[in-house]
N, C-alpha and C positions, 0 to 999 in steps of 0.2 A: 256397742249395743245397747239402744236405749230398750223400757219398759213396751213402747209401742212401735216400736221399727219391723216388728210383720204386719203393722200397715198400712197398706202400699199409700194414703191419703191424713193430713193429720188429724180429718178429723171422723168419725168412723163409726159402725157398731155393729155387734156380731149377733147372732139371733141366738137365743136357748133354750135349749131341748126338751127345759122341760116350762108345766104348762105355767110356772109365776111369776117368770115373770117376761112380755113380749121380747126385750133388748138388751142388752146394756152398753152400754154411751158413753165409750171413751174421749176420752177429751183431756190436750194435751194448752194450759192454760198459760195463756203469754200476758195478757193483761188481768184486769179484777171488775173488771166492768160492770155495772149496778145489773142492766136490762137482760145482759146472758147468763148472770150470775140466779137470777132472779127467771131465767127459761129454765138453768139447769134441777133450782125447785124445783120447779114444777115435772119435768121430766120423775123426778125423785119421788114425789108425790104422787106420781099419776103409776109407781109401782117400777118404774126402772129405775134398775144401779146403778150408780154412776161408779168409774173408776176414772180420777182423776191425778193428772203429774203434774207436781207445783215446781218443778225447779228451772223454769225461769222465772218464775216471778222473784222479784224480791221479795225480801222478810213480812215485812208490814200488808202487800198484798197478799203474798201466803197467809197470814197468821188474819187480813179479812175473808180471806175463802172461809180457810177453815172454821171462822168464829162462825160466817152465815150458816155454811151447810149445817154445820152443825147444831143451829139454831132448829134447820129443818127439820135434821133426825130425831131432835127432843122430841119438834111436836108430833112429829107422826112415830112415836117411840122404833124409830127405828135404831139401827147399828152401825159402827163405822170401825172398821179393819184396816189394819194399815199391812199394808203392802211391803213396802220398803220406804226408806227416808223420802220423806216429799209426794209418793204416796199410796190414795187414799182410797179406798170402795164404800163407796155411801151409798145403803138404803133401808126398807123397812124388815124389820123382821120375819117376814114372810120370804125374801129371798135367802136367808139364813137357812131356815126351820129345815129344811130338805135337801139341803150340802149341793145343789146343782152349781151354785156359783164357784163353791168353794171347790167345786173340781177340779172345774174349768180354768180358773187363776193359777190350780197346782200344773199344770196343764200348762199353760203356755208362759208363766213364768220361772 
């Protein structure tokens, strides 16, 4: 069972109970298309944390995704949290401050 096996669809969202973020975006990437990465970056900038699974990507595309999203996180003074190998949480610092996202991840992992 993978990290996202509890989701019925490949791409889905889960509502967060706290007012810090509207939703958490779960994404299992099969490719590193620039337009899709830009959409994910916009979601992060808008305050929605992103859990991204890079297991299906080759090393070059995984590095591209990490580098791009790390730049976004740096620009918004956010944080990156390693959930497990090739699975990361990207979010602004407010997402981490109240502890609700960390609690949610502990419950589902």
